[in-house]
C-alpha atoms as one frame of an Amber mdcrd trajectory, in Angstrom:
protein
  32.671  17.622  56.516  31.126  14.240  55.914  30.661  11.371  58.749  31.907
   8.060  58.011  31.846   4.938  59.721  33.974   1.409  59.421  33.014  -1.576
  60.952  36.099  -3.922  61.889  35.897  -7.584  63.784  38.125 -10.742  64.072
  37.711 -13.280  61.909  38.597 -15.473  64.623  35.733 -13.939  66.669  38.313
 -13.031  69.643  37.607  -9.427  70.475  40.778  -9.153  72.945  41.478  -5.607
  71.755  41.426  -2.994  74.399  39.166  -0.028  73.018  40.961   2.642  74.831
  44.147   1.645  72.438  42.432   1.219  69.150  41.013   5.099  69.780  44.728
   5.859  70.528  46.158   4.185  67.598  43.646   5.548  65.483  43.834   9.229
  66.244  47.708   8.859  65.973  47.467   7.772  62.221  44.589  10.678  62.151
  47.082  13.258  63.478  49.294  13.141  60.298  46.652  13.651  57.809  44.128
  16.566  59.177  41.369  15.679  57.520  40.271  13.821  60.513  38.102  15.839
  62.839  36.734  13.778  64.935  36.966  10.031  65.897  34.966   7.748  68.059
  34.882   3.774  68.907  32.072   2.420  69.901  32.575  -0.984  71.101  30.207
  -3.880  70.124  30.004  -7.774  71.356  31.785  -8.957  67.633  34.065  -5.476
  66.745  34.075  -2.029  66.756  32.252   0.508  65.402  34.841   3.468  64.193
  33.200   6.756  63.400  34.794   9.786  61.793  34.546  13.209  60.545  36.276
  13.859  57.730  36.977  17.448  56.136  35.860  16.482  52.613  33.126  17.647
  49.885  32.001  14.087  48.895  31.262  11.077  51.131  33.276   8.951  49.002
  36.466  10.472  49.956  35.366  10.763  53.700  34.766   6.694  53.254  38.174
   5.897  51.560  39.806   8.087  54.189  38.366   6.498  57.160  38.909   2.799
  55.380  42.601   3.166  54.424  43.351   4.780  57.844  41.400   1.906  59.460
  43.005  -0.675  57.113  46.649   0.622  57.300  46.685   0.109  61.309  45.585
  -3.474  60.575  48.270  -4.685  58.731  50.860  -2.298  60.748  49.821  -4.054
  64.068  50.590  -7.784  64.511  47.959  -7.755  67.339  45.001  -7.232  64.577
  46.369  -9.588  62.133  43.284 -11.522  62.186  40.630  -8.051  61.832  39.146
  -7.345  58.698  36.555  -4.124  57.697  33.554  -5.752  57.424
C-alpha cells in the first residue's frame, strides 16, 4: 500500500465547496476501484489536500490512480469546473 497526495484548488480563489460532500463524492467513485483503501481530505485556505492509501506496488501507480479519480470528479461536477489539480 502506497500513500498518494493530490492538492486541488479553484482558479478563481473561491473555495465554496463542502468538504463533506467532496469526501462523499470521492468515496463513491473510489468504491468502484477497490485499490483505494483509505481516503482523507484536509481543507486548507486555498483548496483541499486529498490523501489516499492505494493498494499498488509503485508510487507512480498510486499517484496516477488518485489523480485520475480527482480529475474525473472535477470534469463530471459542474460546481468544480474552475478547480484544478495543482
